[in-house]
Structure formats: C-alpha cells, structure tokens
C-alpha positions as CSV (number, residue, x, y, z in Angstrom):
1,X,-22.4,-5.4,-12.3
2,X,-22.7,-6.6,-15.8
3,X,-19.7,-8.9,-17.1
4,X,-19.1,-6.4,-20.2
5,X,-18.6,-3.6,-17.5
6,X,-16.3,-6.0,-15.4
7,X,-14.2,-6.9,-18.8
8,X,-13.9,-3.3,-19.4
9,X,-12.6,-2.8,-16.0
10,X,-9.8,-5.3,-16.2
11,X,-9.0,-4.0,-19.7
12,X,-8.3,-0.3,-17.8
13,X,-6.1,-2.2,-15.4
14,X,-4.0,-3.9,-17.9
15,X,-4.0,-0.6,-19.8
16,X,-2.5,1.1,-16.6
17,X,-0.2,-1.7,-15.9
18,X,1.4,-0.9,-19.7
19,X,1.3,2.9,-18.8
20,X,3.3,2.3,-15.7
21,X,5.9,0.2,-17.5
22,X,6.2,2.7,-20.3
23,X,6.8,5.4,-18.2
24,X,9.8,3.4,-16.8
25,X,11.4,2.8,-19.6
26,X,11.0,6.5,-20.6
27,X,12.6,7.5,-17.5
28,X,15.7,5.2,-18.1
29,X,14.5,2.6,-15.1
30,X,13.3,0.1,-17.5
31,X,12.8,-2.9,-14.6
32,X,9.3,-2.9,-12.8
33,X,7.8,-4.1,-9.9
34,X,4.7,-3.9,-8.4
35,X,2.3,-5.0,-6.0
36,X,-1.1,-3.8,-4.8
37,X,-1.0,-5.0,-1.6
38,X,2.5,-6.0,0.5
39,X,0.5,-7.6,3.2
40,X,-0.6,-10.5,0.6
41,X,2.5,-12.8,0.0
42,X,1.2,-13.9,-3.4
43,X,2.4,-12.2,-6.6
44,X,-0.3,-9.2,-7.9
45,X,-2.2,-11.2,-11.0
46,X,-4.7,-10.2,-13.7
47,X,-8.0,-11.3,-14.4
48,X,-6.6,-14.7,-15.2
49,X,-4.8,-14.8,-12.1
50,X,-1.3,-14.2,-14.2
51,X,1.4,-12.3,-12.0
52,X,2.0,-9.3,-13.4
53,X,5.5,-9.9,-12.5
54,X,5.7,-12.5,-15.3
55,X,4.8,-10.1,-18.0
56,X,7.1,-7.1,-16.7
57,X,10.9,-7.2,-17.2
58,X,13.3,-7.1,-14.0
59,X,16.7,-7.8,-13.6
60,X,17.8,-11.3,-14.7
61,X,19.9,-12.4,-11.6
62,X,16.5,-12.0,-10.0
63,X,13.9,-12.6,-12.3
64,X,12.1,-14.9,-10.4
65,X,12.0,-12.4,-7.3
66,X,8.2,-12.8,-7.3
67,X,7.6,-16.5,-6.2
68,X,9.5,-15.7,-2.8
69,X,6.2,-15.6,-0.8
70,X,8.6,-13.7,1.6
71,X,9.6,-10.9,-0.5
72,X,7.6,-8.0,1.3
73,X,9.1,-8.9,4.6
74,X,13.2,-9.1,3.4
75,X,13.2,-6.4,0.6
76,X,14.7,-3.0,1.8
77,X,13.3,-1.0,-0.5
78,X,9.7,-1.8,0.5
79,X,10.2,-1.5,4.1
80,X,11.3,1.8,3.4
81,X,8.1,2.2,1.3
82,X,6.0,1.4,4.9
83,X,7.8,4.5,6.4
84,X,6.8,7.0,3.8
85,X,3.5,8.2,2.5
86,X,5.7,9.5,-0.9
87,X,7.7,8.5,-3.7
88,X,11.6,8.0,-3.1
89,X,14.3,7.6,-5.5
90,X,17.4,5.5,-4.3
91,X,21.0,5.6,-5.6
92,X,23.3,3.0,-4.3
93,X,22.5,3.1,-0.7
94,X,21.1,6.5,-1.1
95,X,17.8,7.8,-1.0
96,X,16.0,11.1,-1.2
97,X,12.6,12.7,-1.9
98,X,11.0,16.1,-2.8
99,X,11.5,17.3,0.5
100,X,13.5,17.2,3.6
101,X,12.5,14.5,5.5
102,X,13.8,11.9,8.3
103,X,11.7,9.3,7.8
104,X,14.1,6.8,6.1
105,X,17.2,7.9,8.0
106,X,17.2,4.7,9.9
107,X,17.0,2.2,6.9
108,X,19.9,0.4,6.2
109,X,20.4,0.5,2.3
110,X,24.0,-0.6,2.2
111,X,23.0,-4.1,1.0
112,X,20.3,-3.1,-1.6
113,X,22.7,-3.2,-4.6
114,X,24.8,-6.1,-4.0
115,X,22.2,-8.7,-3.3
116,X,19.6,-7.0,-5.8
117,X,21.7,-5.9,-8.7
118,X,19.2,-2.5,-8.4
119,X,21.5,0.5,-8.6
120,X,19.1,3.0,-8.9
121,X,15.3,3.2,-8.5
122,X,12.1,5.4,-8.0
123,X,10.0,4.2,-5.5
124,X,6.0,4.8,-5.3
125,X,4.5,3.7,-2.0
126,X,0.5,3.5,-2.8
127,X,-1.8,3.7,0.3
128,X,-5.2,2.3,-0.3
129,X,-8.3,2.1,1.7
130,X,-8.6,-0.2,4.6
131,X,-5.1,0.3,5.5
132,X,-3.7,-1.5,2.3
133,X,-0.4,-0.7,1.2
134,X,0.9,-1.3,-2.3
135,X,4.0,-0.1,-3.9
136,X,6.1,0.2,-7.3
137,X,9.2,-0.4,-8.3
138,X,11.1,1.2,-11.1
139,X,14.9,0.2,-11.7
140,X,17.8,0.0,-13.2
141,X,21.3,-1.8,-13.3
142,X,23.0,1.4,-13.8
143,X,23.2,4.1,-11.1
144,X,22.3,7.0,-13.7
145,X,21.2,10.3,-11.9
146,X,18.1,9.2,-10.8
147,X,17.5,12.6,-8.8
148,X,17.3,14.6,-11.8
149,X,14.6,12.2,-13.1
150,X,12.7,12.1,-9.8
151,X,12.7,15.9,-9.9
152,X,11.2,15.8,-13.9
153,X,9.2,13.0,-13.5
154,X,8.3,11.4,-10.3
155,X,5.2,13.4,-9.7
156,X,3.6,11.6,-13.0
157,X,5.2,8.1,-11.9
158,X,3.7,8.7,-8.3
159,X,0.4,9.4,-10.6
160,X,0.3,6.8,-12.9
161,X,1.2,4.2,-9.9
162,X,-1.4,5.3,-7.8
163,X,-3.8,5.0,-10.6
164,X,-2.7,1.3,-11.6
165,X,-3.0,0.2,-8.0
166,X,-6.1,1.6,-7.1
167,X,-7.7,0.2,-9.7
168,X,-6.6,-3.6,-9.5
169,X,-7.0,-3.4,-5.6
170,X,-10.8,-2.3,-6.2
171,X,-11.3,-5.1,-9.0
172,X,-9.1,-8.1,-7.2
173,X,-11.4,-7.5,-4.4
174,X,-14.4,-10.3,-3.3
175,X,-17.3,-9.3,-5.2
176,X,-19.5,-9.7,-2.2
177,X,-17.5,-7.3,0.1
178,X,-20.2,-4.9,1.9
179,X,-19.6,-1.4,1.3
180,X,-18.0,1.1,4.2
181,X,-20.5,2.2,6.6
182,X,-20.1,5.4,8.3
183,X,-19.6,5.5,12.2
184,X,-21.3,7.6,14.3
185,X,-19.5,10.1,16.4
186,X,-19.9,8.2,19.2
187,X,-19.2,5.1,17.6
188,X,-16.0,6.3,16.2
189,X,-15.1,7.5,19.9
190,X,-15.4,4.6,21.6
191,X,-13.7,2.6,18.7
192,X,-10.8,5.0,19.4
193,X,-10.2,4.7,23.2
194,X,-10.4,0.8,22.4
195,X,-7.9,1.3,20.0
196,X,-5.9,3.2,22.8
197,X,-6.4,-0.1,25.0
198,X,-9.1,1.0,27.5
199,X,-11.6,-1.1,28.8
200,X,-15.6,-0.7,28.2
201,X,-15.4,0.4,31.8
202,X,-12.7,3.0,31.1
203,X,-14.3,4.2,27.9
204,X,-17.4,4.8,30.0
205,X,-15.8,7.0,32.3
206,X,-13.9,8.9,30.1
207,X,-17.1,9.8,27.8
208,X,-19.7,9.6,30.5
209,X,-21.3,6.8,29.6
210,X,-22.8,3.4,31.2
211,X,-20.7,0.4,30.6
212,X,-24.0,-0.9,28.7
213,X,-24.2,2.0,26.2
214,X,-20.4,1.6,25.5
215,X,-21.0,-1.8,24.7
216,X,-23.9,-0.9,22.6
217,X,-21.7,1.6,20.5
218,X,-19.0,-0.7,19.9
219,X,-21.2,-3.6,18.7
220,X,-22.8,-0.9,16.1
221,X,-19.5,-0.1,15.1
222,X,-18.2,-3.9,14.7
223,X,-21.5,-4.9,12.6
224,X,-20.9,-1.9,10.2
225,X,-17.4,-2.5,10.0
226,X,-18.0,-6.4,9.3
227,X,-15.7,-7.0,12.3
228,X,-16.4,-10.4,14.6
229,X,-13.9,-9.5,17.4
230,X,-12.7,-6.4,18.9
231,X,-9.3,-6.6,17.9
232,X,-10.4,-7.0,14.0
233,X,-12.7,-3.7,14.7
234,X,-9.7,-1.8,15.8
235,X,-7.6,-3.0,12.6
236,X,-10.3,-2.0,10.2
237,X,-11.6,1.1,12.0
238,X,-7.7,2.1,11.7
239,X,-7.2,1.3,8.4
240,X,-10.6,3.3,7.3
241,X,-9.6,6.2,9.2
242,X,-11.6,6.3,11.8
243,X,-9.3,6.1,14.8
244,X,-6.7,9.2,14.8
245,X,-4.6,10.5,17.5
246,X,-6.0,10.7,20.8
247,X,-5.4,14.7,22.5
C-alpha cells in the first residue's frame, strides 16, 4: 500500500476519534476513554505512538488512568463490557440497555462511582475480528438522565464507536500479518472437536476418520490460521468464528 493511502487511513482514524468525542459532548457525557484491544495493557495510540487518552478529556481525579497497565483487569465497567455484545448505560450503581437482559446481573457496580468519580456513563463494547474486544466509555461526574440519553443517542454512539475501533484495530495491526484463509469443512470439524478437548483418536472415532487423517486436517488448519501450537490454533479458530456450539 502506498504511503499516501496509509496517511489517509490514519487521518480517517483521527477524524473518527474526534467524532466519538463530539458525540459524547453533545450527549452530556464529556469524558471519554477508548481502547481497541482490552487484552493489550498498553494505551490505544495514534500513528505516532501517542495515546489517544492524552488528548481525550477524563475526570480530573483519575486523569492519568491510562498509565495503569492493569486497568482492563480492574475496571468494573470494562468487566461488564466483556459480558455483553451491546452498549449499555450506567448510573450510580445501576445499568441497563435497550432490551431485557440478565447478562449484567452479577456485576457488582457499587464502587464504580466512589472509586472513579463516574456517576453516569454509556459503554460500547466492540467485538472485532480475531476475538479482539474493544470498548468506548463516555462518562460524566453528574448523574443525569443517562437512560434517556441512551434511548435517544445510543445507536448512533455505538455505530461511531464501532467505526473508530475497527479502523484503529486494522491500521495498528502489523503489516506482515497474513490474510485469514478459509478452513475446509473437515478442518473446521476437527478443530471444533479439538476445542472441546478431544484427542486425535477421539476425533477420529467421532468423525469416522483415521488418526493420521485427523492429524492432517489439524495441521492444515493450524497452517492456515498461522498457529504454531494446538492451543494457539484453537484460540485463533475460536476468535475467527470457526468454533461454534457442538450439538
């Protein structure tokens, strides 16, 4: 890809960051935090390696939150983002979304406001290819009627968050990453049973294949996924949607 195309792509990422920030201000949630990969302990950065968090506004008492490399493991709202695929609102210990759900019932949110100063927030989990999970959090120190804001603007905010994090995830990825190859039906079947903890012999019995044939399919699947080990193959296959529920 030409240098000019690369620059244009990063310019778009910057514009999307500005759009996400502006939506929060318009919604009365002026503080913004974003991370395109919650599994990465480093801060989400622009093309020059500068953290977006340093240019977004956040609550003064915790303005350097992004320097905490354990943040994604410690932040309760980010834990909640791991449990649901849709955006949700938070207000002083309570959460809700645009449908009835029990997915967030077990999350203890009592200390979010006392510990962080976040009295109201809209959180957009963004599930990206390869099993990557990102999130955008718009927040305020004042507990306004965030449920009404969510009802009016949640869809637009979620769409903007998805565009921003998806674009960042693509352009911050290593250039040498090989394109994903499609698994054959047999390869996918073998990987699914391997993910269920079955040995090659057990997979052969289930699928009526010889052990050597199972080994052949799993080796091909690993090569296509760029995995050096069985565990990594299962991880990548799961993240890319090749491993579903086994009936």
